[in-house]
C-alpha positions in Angstrom: -25.6 65.2 8.1 -24.5 61.8 6.8 -25.1 61.1 3.1 -27.5 58.2 2.4 -25.8 55.1 0.9 -27.0 54.4 -2.6 -26.2 50.7 -2.7 -28.0 48.0 -0.7 -26.6 45.3 1.6 -27.6 41.7 1.6 -30.3 40.7 4.1 -28.4 37.6 5.0 -24.7 38.4 5.3 -25.0 42.2 5.6 -22.4 42.8 2.9 -22.6 45.3 0.1 -24.2 43.9 -3.1 -23.0 46.7 -5.3 -26.6 47.1 -6.5 -28.6 50.4 -6.3 -31.9 51.0 -4.6 -34.9 50.1 -6.8 -32.6 48.7 -9.5 -34.2 46.1 -11.8 -32.7 42.7 -11.1 -33.5 39.2 -12.4 -35.2 36.5 -10.4 -31.9 34.6 -10.4 -29.8 37.4 -8.9 -27.7 36.2 -5.9 -25.4 37.9 -3.4 -21.8 37.5 -4.6 -20.7 36.8 -1.0 -23.2 34.3 0.5 -25.2 33.3 -2.6 -28.6 34.3 -1.0 -31.4 35.1 -3.4 -31.7 38.9 -3.9 -35.1 38.9 -5.7 -36.9 37.9 -2.5 -39.3 39.6 -0.1 -36.6 40.4 2.5 -34.8 42.5 -0.1 -38.0 44.4 -1.2 -38.9 47.9 -0.1 -42.5 46.7 0.6 -41.4 44.0 3.1 -42.6 44.9 6.5 -43.0 42.3 9.3 -45.8 44.2 10.9 -48.0 44.3 7.8 -50.6 41.8 6.6 -48.7 39.0 4.8 -45.5 40.9 5.8 -46.0 43.2 2.7 -47.2 46.8 2.5 -48.3 46.4 -1.1 -52.0 45.3 -0.7 -52.3 43.9 -4.3 -49.3 41.6 -4.0 -49.8 37.9 -3.9 -49.0 36.1 -0.7 -45.5 34.6 -0.6 -44.8 32.1 2.1 -41.0 31.8 2.0 -39.7 35.4 2.2 -36.1 34.3 1.5 -36.7 32.5 -1.8 -36.8 34.1 -5.3 -40.3 35.1 -6.5 -42.1 36.5 -9.4 -43.7 39.5 -7.6 -44.5 42.3 -10.0 -44.2 44.9 -7.2 -40.7 44.0 -6.1 -38.4 47.0 -5.5 -34.9 46.3 -4.5 -34.4 48.0 -1.1 -32.3 45.7 1.0 -32.3 46.0 4.8 -33.5 49.6 4.7 -36.9 48.3 3.7 -37.3 46.3 6.9 -38.2 49.3 9.0 -36.0 51.7 11.0 -32.5 50.6 11.9 -31.5 50.4 15.5 -29.1 53.4 15.2 -32.0 55.5 13.9 -34.2 54.4 16.8 -31.4 55.3 19.3 -30.8 58.7 17.6 -34.5 59.5 17.9 -34.6 58.5 21.6 -31.5 60.6 22.3 -33.0 63.7 20.6 -36.0 63.5 23.0 -33.8 64.0 26.0 -31.5 66.8 24.6 -31.9 70.4 25.7 
């Protein structure tokens, strides 16, 4: 079984940020590769495109631009892993259905 990666990748450039999951970061934190904001909805563990306001935290304020820095008190750094299952995970689950 593959060990889970402890650092998160940037939502925009998909490169390693050298930050750890759920690490506290400032609102001004940026990706060192593409300078995208890292304290934004798309980097949060609660971000979910299929949820109301695209957030699984029901008490969070609505944020319109999911790529801009925000002051959300519920922010938990998660990176792309917070956006739902990755395609490789979906294909692995599908393959396991058809194995003997």
